[in-house]
C-alpha positions as CSV (number, residue, x, y, z in Angstrom):
1,M,14.2,-41.1,14.0
2,Q,15.0,-44.6,15.3
3,G,12.9,-47.5,14.2
4,F,12.4,-46.5,10.6
5,A,14.0,-44.5,7.9
6,P,12.1,-41.2,7.2
7,L,10.8,-40.8,3.7
8,S,13.3,-38.8,1.7
9,F,10.7,-36.3,0.5
10,L,9.9,-35.5,4.1
11,R,13.4,-34.6,5.1
12,E,12.4,-31.1,6.1
13,L,9.5,-29.2,4.7
14,E,9.3,-25.9,6.5
15,W,6.4,-23.5,6.5
16,S,7.1,-20.0,7.7
17,I,4.5,-17.4,8.4
18,I,6.1,-14.1,8.9
19,K,4.4,-10.9,9.9
20,K,5.4,-7.5,8.5
21,A,6.4,-6.5,12.0
22,V,8.9,-9.3,12.1
23,L,10.5,-7.8,9.0
24,L,10.4,-4.4,10.9
25,F,7.7,-2.8,8.7
26,F,5.3,-0.5,10.4
27,I,1.8,0.1,9.1
28,P,0.4,3.5,9.9
29,I,-3.3,3.9,8.9
30,A,-5.2,7.2,8.7
31,F,-8.7,7.5,10.2
32,L,-11.2,10.2,9.6
33,N,-13.3,11.0,12.7
34,L,-16.7,11.9,11.1
35,S,-17.8,13.9,14.1
36,E,-14.9,16.4,13.7
37,L,-13.1,17.7,10.6
38,S,-9.7,16.4,11.7
39,A,-8.1,13.1,10.9
40,C,-6.0,11.1,13.4
41,A,-3.5,8.4,12.7
42,V,-4.2,4.9,14.0
43,D,-1.3,2.5,14.2
44,V,-1.5,-1.3,13.9
45,Y,1.6,-3.3,15.0
46,A,1.9,-7.1,14.8
47,T,4.6,-9.1,16.4
48,G,5.4,-12.8,16.4
49,G,4.9,-15.4,13.7
50,W,5.0,-19.1,13.2
51,K,7.5,-21.6,11.8
52,L,6.3,-25.1,11.3
53,T,8.7,-27.9,10.4
54,I,7.0,-30.9,8.8
55,N,8.9,-34.2,9.0
56,S,8.3,-37.9,9.6
57,S,6.7,-37.2,13.0
58,C,3.8,-35.5,11.2
59,L,2.8,-38.7,9.4
60,A,-0.8,-39.7,10.2
61,G,0.0,-43.4,10.6
62,G,3.7,-43.8,10.4
63,A,5.9,-44.8,7.4
64,G,3.9,-45.1,4.2
65,S,1.0,-42.9,5.3
66,G,0.0,-39.4,4.5
67,L,0.4,-36.3,6.7
68,I,-2.0,-35.3,9.4
69,E,-4.9,-33.1,8.1
70,S,-4.0,-29.7,9.5
71,F,-1.4,-27.9,11.7
72,E,-2.2,-25.2,14.3
73,S,0.2,-22.7,15.9
74,S,0.1,-21.8,19.6
75,L,-2.8,-19.7,20.7
76,D,-0.6,-16.6,20.9
77,A,1.6,-17.0,17.8
78,S,1.2,-13.4,17.0
79,M,0.0,-10.3,18.9
80,I,-1.6,-7.2,17.5
81,N,-1.7,-3.7,19.0
82,I,-4.0,-1.0,17.7
83,T,-3.2,2.4,19.1
84,G,-3.6,6.1,18.3
85,T,-7.4,6.1,18.1
86,S,-9.3,9.2,19.1
87,G,-11.0,7.4,22.0
88,S,-13.1,4.4,22.9
89,A,-15.8,5.3,20.3
90,D,-13.4,5.4,17.4
91,A,-14.6,2.3,15.5
92,W,-12.2,0.2,13.3
93,R,-12.0,-3.1,11.4
94,V,-9.0,-5.3,11.0
95,R,-8.5,-6.9,7.6
96,V,-6.0,-9.6,6.7
97,R,-4.3,-10.8,3.6
98,K,-1.3,-12.9,2.5
99,S,1.4,-12.3,-0.1
100,E,1.2,-14.2,-3.4
101,A,4.5,-15.9,-2.6
102,L,2.7,-19.1,-1.4
103,R,1.3,-21.0,-4.4
104,L,0.8,-24.5,-3.2
105,H,-2.2,-26.2,-4.8
106,G,-4.7,-27.2,-2.1
107,V,-2.9,-25.6,0.8
108,A,-5.0,-23.2,2.9
109,L,-4.0,-20.7,5.6
110,Y,-6.4,-19.5,8.3
111,V,-6.2,-17.0,11.2
112,K,-8.3,-16.5,14.3
113,R,-8.4,-14.2,17.2
114,T,-7.8,-16.0,20.5
115,G,-7.8,-13.1,22.9
116,D,-9.4,-9.7,23.4
117,G,-6.2,-7.9,24.5
118,T,-6.7,-4.9,26.8
119,G,-7.7,-1.3,26.4
120,S,-10.4,1.3,26.6
121,G,-12.4,0.0,23.7
122,T,-14.2,-3.2,22.7
123,I,-13.5,-6.0,20.3
124,S,-15.7,-8.5,18.5
125,G,-15.6,-11.2,15.8
126,G,-12.7,-13.2,14.5
127,T,-12.9,-16.0,17.0
128,S,-13.5,-18.7,14.3
129,Y,-10.9,-19.5,11.7
130,T,-11.0,-17.1,8.7
131,A,-9.4,-18.1,5.4
132,V,-6.6,-15.8,4.4
133,E,-6.6,-14.8,0.7
134,T,-4.3,-12.6,-1.4
135,S,-6.8,-9.8,-1.2
136,D,-8.1,-8.2,2.0
137,V,-10.6,-10.3,4.1
138,D,-12.5,-8.8,7.1
139,F,-11.1,-10.4,10.3
140,F,-12.5,-8.6,13.4
141,D,-14.0,-5.3,14.6
142,G,-13.3,-3.1,17.5
143,C,-13.1,0.5,18.8
144,G,-10.6,2.4,20.8
145,D,-7.1,1.4,21.6
146,R,-6.5,-2.3,22.1
147,T,-3.2,-4.0,22.8
148,G,-2.1,-7.6,23.2
149,I,-4.7,-9.1,20.9
150,T,-3.6,-12.7,20.4
151,I,-3.7,-14.5,17.0
152,Q,-3.5,-18.2,16.1
153,Y,-2.8,-19.8,12.7
154,K,-3.8,-23.0,11.0
155,V,-2.6,-24.6,7.8
156,S,-4.4,-27.4,6.0
157,G,-4.0,-29.3,2.8
158,I,-0.3,-30.0,3.0
159,S,0.4,-33.4,1.5
160,I,3.4,-35.7,1.0
161,N,3.3,-34.6,-2.6
162,V,4.6,-31.1,-1.8
163,P,8.3,-31.1,-2.6
164,P,10.8,-30.5,0.3
165,G,11.7,-26.9,0.8
166,I,11.1,-23.7,2.6
167,Y,7.7,-22.1,1.9
168,S,6.7,-18.7,3.3
169,T,4.1,-16.0,3.0
170,T,3.8,-12.6,4.5
171,I,0.6,-11.9,6.5
172,T,-0.5,-8.2,6.4
173,F,-3.0,-6.9,9.0
174,T,-4.6,-3.6,8.0
175,V,-6.9,-1.4,10.1
176,V,-9.7,0.6,8.4
177,G,-12.4,2.8,9.8
178,R,-16.0,1.6,10.0
């Protein structure tokens, strides 16, 4: 940056949010259709992710100030597809959690659904930010196959006291019957 020397502890603090799909994991979930005695497999597949680089341009008021309060990804940082349901009446719930790899005091990670996607079923909830914890948290509900559901991320609580480095966590989306 021209005009001032960036603070040494803000050289490059990177925040990576990586979906299991980016790591080429696939999450098959079994559903039991209560109106029949057979089970069908429902698949959830997430693509995308978010990489945030925090540097001197993220200072709230220039040199000597703290960082801005929070950071948001693009509206479509990730996309979720839910397929293999037994039809538009097959109800499900998406839950979300993060790995325990991220242990930064005061830093919080949030997700929200920014699009309905397309498909034969319906979708509801999840349009406000939901805090992501290390155990499953209900995110949104739906039924039937839905593809192209867009997800946005938000991180808050990062301060200039966080040592430079690369910090990451894995976000896991799980589908369960409801």
